N, C-alpha and C positions, 0 to 999 in steps of 0.2 A: 440288511442287505449291504454288501460291500461291492463297490464298483471300482475296477482298476482299468486304467488306460495306459497301454504301452505306447508311449509317444515315439519310441524308436521304430515302431512298426507302422504307426498311423501315417496314412498318405493324404489326409485332409479331404476325403471325399464328401464329408458333411452329412452322410446318411444318418448318423446318430442324432445330430441336431435337427434334422428334418423329421425324424421318427419320434423323438422325445424332446421337444424344445423346452420343456419345463425342467429338464435335468441337464442336458448337454448344450454346449456352445462350441465355438471355435475360437482359439486364441489368435493373437496378432499374426502368427505364422500360418494360420489356417488349420492347425491341428486340433483334435478333439480335446475338450476340457469340460470339467463339471462346473455347473453354476454354483456360486457361493451358497452354502447352506443346503445344497442338494447332494452332498457327497454320499448320502445313504439312499438315494433314489427317491426320497420324499413320497414313497408309496405309489409312485407312478407306474401303472401297469404296462407301460410301453418300454420300460428300461430293458427288459430282456429281449424284446423285439428289436430295439436299437442295437443291442450287442450282436444279434443274429444278422442284422442288415449291414454290419461292417464288412466290406469286401476283403479286408486283410486280417480280420479277427483280432483287432487291436484292443477290443473291449472284453473284459471278463466280468461276470456278475456272479457273486456267490452269496449264499446264506447257508449256515450250518457247515461251512467249509467246502462246499461243492461248487466248483467253478463251472460256468457255462461256456 
């Protein structure tokens, strides 16, 4: 699994960190960030839901080359 965060689009709503706190956090500016060592999603089933919860679609999740 590959997770990409477009920080130029992110508005810092925090929905990703609320939905999948084991993978996402917010940086000092309040923008979405991946926790160290969790760049691959760590098998968390909520990663895709966190991407869907993003109100500005700043998060994309892909495996096999298909982005969500």
